[in-house]
VOPAGU-2260 file (C-alpha; in pm, 1 decimal, decimal comma):
REM VOPAGU-2260
SITE   aa  ch    i         X         Y         Z
SITE  MET   A    0    3523,0   -3217,0   -1810,9
SITE  ASN   A    1    3673,3   -3365,1   -1490,9
SITE  PHE   A    2    3998,9   -3174,8   -1556,2
SITE  CYS   A    3    3810,6   -2844,6   -1598,8
SITE  TRP   A    4    3628,6   -2884,1   -1270,4
SITE  GLU   A    5    3947,5   -2983,3   -1085,5
SITE  LEU   A    6    4118,3   -2675,1   -1228,8
SITE  PHE   A    7    3827,8   -2455,5   -1120,9
SITE  PHE   A    8    3830,8   -2592,0    -766,0
SITE  ALA   A    9    4210,8   -2597,0    -735,9
SITE  ASN   A   10    4357,6   -2509,9    -396,0
SITE  THR   A   11    4017,5   -2504,6    -224,3
SITE  GLU   A   12    3831,8   -2745,6      -1,4
SITE  LEU   A   13    3579,1   -2787,6    -280,2
SITE  SER   A   14    3840,3   -2966,9    -489,4
SITE  TYR   A   15    3855,3   -3241,1    -226,5
SITE  VAL   A   16    3476,0   -3267,5    -215,3
SITE  TRP   A   17    3459,7   -3279,7    -594,6
SITE  ASN   A   18    3718,8   -3555,5    -618,7
SITE  GLU   A   19    3534,9   -3763,1    -359,1
SITE  ALA   A   20    3193,1   -3719,4    -522,6
SITE  THR   A   21    3031,7   -4008,5    -704,4
SITE  TRP   A   22    2958,0   -3994,3   -1075,5
SITE  ALA   A   23    2591,5   -3927,7    -993,2
SITE  GLY   A   24    2684,0   -3639,0    -761,9
SITE  LYS   A   25    2914,1   -3486,5   -1022,0
SITE  GLY   A   26    2644,8   -3517,9   -1285,9
SITE  ILE   A   27    2388,6   -3342,3   -1064,4
SITE  ILE   A   28    2631,7   -3061,0    -978,5
SITE  ILE   A   29    2714,7   -3006,9   -1346,2
SITE  PHE   A   30    2343,6   -3005,9   -1433,3
SITE  LEU   A   31    2269,7   -2752,5   -1158,4
SITE  PHE   A   32    2559,3   -2535,6   -1275,3
SITE  PHE   A   33    2415,0   -2507,9   -1625,2
SITE  PHE   A   34    2064,9   -2466,7   -1481,6
SITE  SER   A   35    2200,2   -2174,3   -1279,7
SITE  LEU   A   36    2334,5   -2016,0   -1599,0
SITE  VAL   A   37    1991,3   -2048,3   -1757,8
SITE  ALA   A   38    1821,4   -1893,6   -1453,2
SITE  TRP   A   39    2062,8   -1599,3   -1443,9
SITE  THR   A   40    2019,1   -1546,7   -1819,0
SITE  VAL   A   41    1641,6   -1531,1   -1776,7
SITE  MET   A   42    1667,6   -1289,6   -1483,3
SITE  VAL   A   43    1903,5   -1053,6   -1665,8
SITE  PHE   A   44    1699,7   -1062,7   -1987,2
SITE  LYS   A   45    1367,2   -1002,3   -1810,3
SITE  ALA   A   46    1516,9    -719,6   -1601,3
SITE  LYS   A   47    1638,8    -548,1   -1920,0
SITE  GLN   A   48    1302,3    -605,8   -2086,9
SITE  ILE   A   49    1113,4    -452,9   -1794,2
SITE  HIS   A   50    1350,7    -156,2   -1775,9
SITE  GLN   A   51    1311,5     -88,5   -2148,9
SITE  ALA   A   52     933,7    -126,3   -2131,1
SITE  LYS   A   53     913,3     121,0   -1841,0
SITE  ASN   A   54    1111,7     382,3   -2032,2
SITE  LEU   A   55     907,4     335,8   -2350,8
SITE  ASN   A   56     578,8     345,4   -2159,3
SITE  GLY   A   57     680,6     671,3   -1994,1
SITE  ASP   A   58     771,5     832,4   -2327,0
SITE  PHE   A   59     449,8     712,2   -2490,2
SITE  GLU   A   60     232,7     835,8   -2203,6
SITE  VAL   A   61     374,5    1185,6   -2248,2
SITE  GLU   A   62     291,0    1170,5   -2619,8
SITE  PHE   A   63     -52,2    1021,6   -2558,0
SITE  ARG   A   64    -159,1    1280,6   -2301,8
SITE  GLY   A   65     -39,3    1561,9   -2524,9
SITE  GLN   A   66    -277,9    1475,4   -2809,8
SITE  GLU   A   67    -612,9    1647,2   -2856,1
SITE  LYS   A   68    -802,7    1356,5   -3012,9
SITE  VAL   A   69    -775,2     991,8   -2921,5
SITE  LEU   A   70    -667,2     894,4   -3276,0
SITE  ASP   A   71    -410,9    1171,4   -3330,1
SITE  VAL   A   72    -104,6     961,0   -3248,4
SITE  TYR   A   73    -239,5     663,4   -3442,8
SITE  ARG   A   74    -308,9     868,8   -3757,0
SITE  ARG   A   75      41,0    1016,9   -3744,0
SITE  GLU   A   76     159,1     656,9   -3798,9
SITE  ILE   A   77     398,2     662,6   -3504,0
SITE  HIS   A   78     550,4     322,9   -3418,8
SITE  VAL   A   79     711,3     237,1   -3085,8
SITE  GLU   A   80     849,5    -117,1   -3093,3
SITE  GLY   A   81     859,8    -299,4   -2761,2
SITE  CYS   A   82     623,4     -58,1   -2583,7
SITE  PRO   A   83     329,7    -244,2   -2420,8
SITE  LEU   A   84     112,7      68,1   -2384,8
SITE  PHE   A   85     163,0     161,9   -2748,9
SITE  THR   A   86      70,2    -188,7   -2863,5
SITE  VAL   A   87    -253,6    -175,3   -2663,3
SITE  TYR   A   88    -324,7     174,0   -2796,2
SITE  GLN   A   89    -253,0      77,7   -3156,6
SITE  GLU   A   90    -474,2    -230,9   -3153,9
SITE  GLY   A   91    -755,9     -38,0   -2989,0
SITE  CYS   A   92    -730,4     242,7   -3244,7
SITE  GLN   A   93    -723,6      -4,3   -3532,3
SITE  GLU   A   94   -1045,6    -160,0   -3410,5
SITE  LEU   A   95   -1200,5     184,7   -3353,4
SITE  GLU   A   96   -1116,4     304,4   -3703,9
SITE  GLN   A   97   -1255,4     -13,3   -3858,3
SITE  ARG   A   98   -1580,0      40,8   -3669,9
SITE  LEU   A   99   -1593,7     403,0   -3781,8
SITE  LYS   A  100   -1550,1     303,0   -4146,8
SITE  ARG   A  101   -1835,9      55,4   -4113,5
SITE  SER   A  102   -2075,7     329,7   -4004,0
SITE  ASP   A  103   -2348,3     472,0   -4225,8
SITE  ASN   A  104   -2126,6     760,3   -4331,8
SITE  PRO   A  105   -1921,6     657,9   -4639,3
SITE  ASP   A  106   -1634,9     864,6   -4505,6
SITE  VAL   A  107   -1483,4     806,9   -4164,4
SITE  GLY   A  108   -1780,8     830,6   -3933,9
SITE  ASP   A  109   -1821,3    1060,7   -3640,1
SITE  ASP   A  110   -1970,6     809,4   -3401,0
SITE  ILE   A  111   -2012,8     440,4   -3330,2
SITE  SER   A  112   -2274,3     227,8   -3160,4
SITE  LEU   A  113   -2264,5      79,9   -2814,5
SITE  LYS   A  114   -2225,2    -266,1   -2968,2
SITE  SER   A  115   -1917,3    -153,3   -3159,8
SITE  MET   A  116   -1772,4      -7,8   -2842,3
SITE  GLU   A  117   -1813,0    -345,9   -2672,6
SITE  HIS   A  118   -1608,5    -502,7   -2952,8
SITE  ILE   A  119   -1337,2    -241,9   -2898,3
SITE  LYS   A  120   -1332,6    -315,4   -2524,6
SITE  ARG   A  121   -1283,6    -686,6   -2592,0
SITE  THR   A  122   -1002,2    -605,0   -2834,1
SITE  LEU   A  123    -829,8    -397,5   -2568,2
SITE  GLU   A  124    -877,3    -669,3   -2305,4
SITE  ARG   A  125    -725,7    -925,2   -2541,2
SITE  SER   A  126    -433,1    -694,9   -2617,2
SITE  VAL   A  127    -367,3    -636,5   -2245,7
SITE  SER   A  128    -368,2   -1012,1   -2185,6
SITE  GLN   A  129    -127,7   -1072,3   -2475,0
SITE  GLN   A  130     114,2    -809,1   -2350,4
SITE  SER   A  131     101,0    -950,8   -1998,4
SITE  LEU   A  132     174,8   -1299,6   -2129,9
SITE  ARG   A  133     463,3   -1166,7   -2339,3
SITE  LEU   A  134     618,5   -1000,2   -2035,6
SITE  GLU   A  135     567,3   -1311,0   -1822,8
SITE  SER   A  136     727,3   -1548,4   -2073,1
SITE  GLY   A  137    1030,4   -1726,4   -1931,8
SITE  LEU   A  138     926,3   -1697,6   -1567,7
SITE  ILE   A  139     836,5   -2066,3   -1564,5
SITE  LEU   A  140    1209,4   -2144,5   -1577,7
SITE  LEU   A  141    1268,0   -1943,9   -1260,9
SITE  ALA   A  142     971,9   -2110,1   -1092,0
SITE  ILE   A  143    1118,3   -2450,2   -1180,0
SITE  ALA   A  144    1457,1   -2340,2   -1047,7
SITE  VAL   A  145    1306,0   -2223,6    -717,9
SITE  SER   A  146    1101,4   -2536,9    -656,8
SITE  GLY   A  147    1303,5   -2800,8    -838,3
SITE  ALA   A  148    1671,0   -2723,5    -777,0
SITE  PRO   A  149    1665,4   -2798,5    -399,3
SITE  PHE   A  150    1500,4   -3136,2    -464,3
SITE  ILE   A  151    1753,2   -3221,8    -733,7
SITE  GLY   A  152    2029,5   -3132,8    -488,9
SITE  LEU   A  153    1857,9   -3338,6    -218,1
SITE  LEU   A  154    1842,7   -3634,2    -456,3
SITE  GLY   A  155    2219,1   -3609,7    -501,5
SITE  THR   A  156    2268,9   -3590,0    -125,4
SITE  VAL   A  157    2055,2   -3895,9     -52,0
SITE  TRP   A  158    2225,7   -4086,3    -330,5
SITE  GLY   A  159    2569,5   -3985,4    -203,1
SITE  VAL   A  160    2492,7   -4075,6     159,1
SITE  MET   A  161    2353,6   -4410,1      45,7
SITE  SER   A  162    2670,3   -4472,0    -154,8
SITE  ALA   A  163    2892,4   -4368,5     138,3
SITE  PHE   A  164    2723,2   -4606,5     382,1
SITE  SER   A  165    2725,3   -4883,2     122,9
SITE  ASN   A  166    3101,4   -4845,4      86,4
SITE  VAL   A  167    3142,0   -4852,8     465,3
SITE  GLY   A  168    2940,2   -5172,2     478,5
SITE  LEU   A  169    3139,3   -5335,5     199,5
SITE  GLU   A  170    3473,5   -5241,2     352,0
SITE  GLY   A  171    3365,2   -5326,7     705,2
SITE  ASN   A  172    3525,9   -5006,1     830,7
SITE  ALA   A  173    3304,9   -4751,8    1008,2
SITE  GLN   A  174    3576,0   -4503,0    1094,8
SITE  LEU   A  175    3514,7   -4131,3    1042,0
SITE  ALA   A  176    3795,7   -4105,9     787,7
SITE  THR   A  177    3614,1   -4359,6     572,2
SITE  LEU   A  178    3264,7   -4215,5     606,6
SITE  ALA   A  179    3330,7   -3838,4     610,3
SITE  PRO   A  180    3448,9   -3789,6     248,2
SITE  GLY   A  181    3140,6   -3953,7     102,1
SITE  VAL   A  182    2900,3   -3763,3     327,0
SITE  ALA   A  183    3075,8   -3430,4     258,9
SITE  SER   A  184    3059,8   -3480,9    -116,6
SITE  ALA   A  185    2695,3   -3585,8     -88,0
SITE  LEU   A  186    2604,4   -3264,8      94,9
SITE  SER   A  187    2766,7   -3059,7    -181,3
SITE  THR   A  188    2476,5   -3135,1    -416,3
SITE  THR   A  189    2229,4   -2981,3    -170,6
SITE  ILE   A  190    2449,3   -2672,3    -151,2
SITE  ALA   A  191    2456,4   -2656,2    -532,4
SITE  GLY   A  192    2077,0   -2679,2    -541,5
SITE  LEU   A  193    2043,1   -2394,7    -292,2
SITE  PHE   A  194    2288,1   -2181,4    -489,6
SITE  VAL   A  195    2051,0   -2216,5    -783,9
SITE  ALA   A  196    1724,8   -2177,0    -592,9
SITE  ILE   A  197    1802,2   -1880,8    -364,2
SITE  PRO   A  198    1897,4   -1622,8    -633,2
SITE  SER   A  199    1614,1   -1753,3    -852,3
SITE  MET   A  200    1366,8   -1701,5    -567,1
SITE  PHE   A  201    1464,8   -1336,7    -517,9
SITE  GLY   A  202    1469,8   -1273,9    -893,4
SITE  TYR   A  203    1134,4   -1445,6    -945,0
SITE  ASN   A  204     960,7   -1248,7    -668,3
SITE  TRP   A  205    1103,0    -918,9    -795,7
SITE  LEU   A  206     994,1    -992,9   -1152,1
SITE  VAL   A  207     646,4   -1108,6   -1047,9
SITE  HIS   A  208     593,6    -789,4    -846,5
SITE  ASN   A  209     698,4    -567,0   -1135,7
SITE  LEU   A  210     489,2    -762,2   -1385,5
SITE  ARG   A  211     182,8    -727,4   -1164,1
SITE  VAL   A  212     241,2    -352,9   -1157,5
SITE  PHE   A  213     271,9    -357,7   -1536,2
SITE  THR   A  214     -54,7    -547,3   -1572,9
SITE  VAL   A  215    -237,2    -297,3   -1352,7
SITE  GLU   A  216     -91,7      -8,7   -1554,0
SITE  LEU   A  217    -202,5    -172,7   -1879,2
SITE  ASP   A  218    -553,7    -225,7   -1742,4
SITE  ASN   A  219    -575,6     134,6   -1622,4
SITE  PHE   A  220    -452,4     264,5   -1957,4
SITE  ALA   A  221    -703,5      48,9   -2146,8
SITE  GLN   A  222    -987,0     184,2   -1931,2
SITE  GLU   A  223    -869,8     540,5   -1984,0
SITE  LEU   A  224    -847,8     479,3   -2358,6
SITE  VAL   A  225   -1201,2     337,0   -2365,6
SITE  SER   A  226   -1331,8     639,0   -2174,3
SITE  LYS   A  227   -1178,9     879,9   -2425,4
SITE  MET   A  228   -1315,5     679,7   -2717,3
SITE  GLU   A  229   -1662,8     678,7   -2564,9
SITE  THR   A  230   -1646,0    1052,0   -2499,2
SITE  GLU   A  231   -1549,2    1131,0   -2858,3
SITE  TYR   A  232   -1727,7     866,5   -3065,4
SITE  LEU   A  233   -2004,4     688,2   -2875,4
SITE  LYS   A  234   -2336,4     817,8   -2999,0
SITE  ASP   A  235   -2618,0     883,6   -2754,5
SITE  ASP   A  236   -2914,5     650,6   -2797,0
């Protein structure tokens, strides 16, 4: 592992800092390097997921608004995997059809009660929440990277500075040439922590903004779906 890092930092000032770092500093830098890979993996995966969901939602909205009856798409047994709007629509229609079949009419009924409509609303609310949670999964890793990586780097810096001054005290030599290498290598862990935290901060904020937009769109769609169901199937008392 030491050879790989020396090869990576060859012919740069970082190679000197790496060679002068303590075992604790090297361990923290290696940990932050792999943590950075995890953070970038999450950001890329979530960006692709959001992009795909946007495209699928747009296609489904066109199909949904082109139908005459609220259950037309559902009864055509269309399936759109990975589309949050379709999942909300499908679960709402499943609950609606179950309520219609429980009506007094032995065939599929023409209307439902207000109580049944309340059950459908709760089903849609639960589906919206589940889709929001699915889209938000993995963001905790970015939040940890934003808040935790700088402190991990700071821990390495404090440890390195403590080690550097301890060596100066043991050697009885307070010259700059003795102190500077240890301090420089200690500061490298803070830099590593910031390299993890800064991209994660921008990625996290961008993802959170887009996921909030998604949640609002899901809520609006669920309300629109409920309104159409009430218009077509809610019986007047």
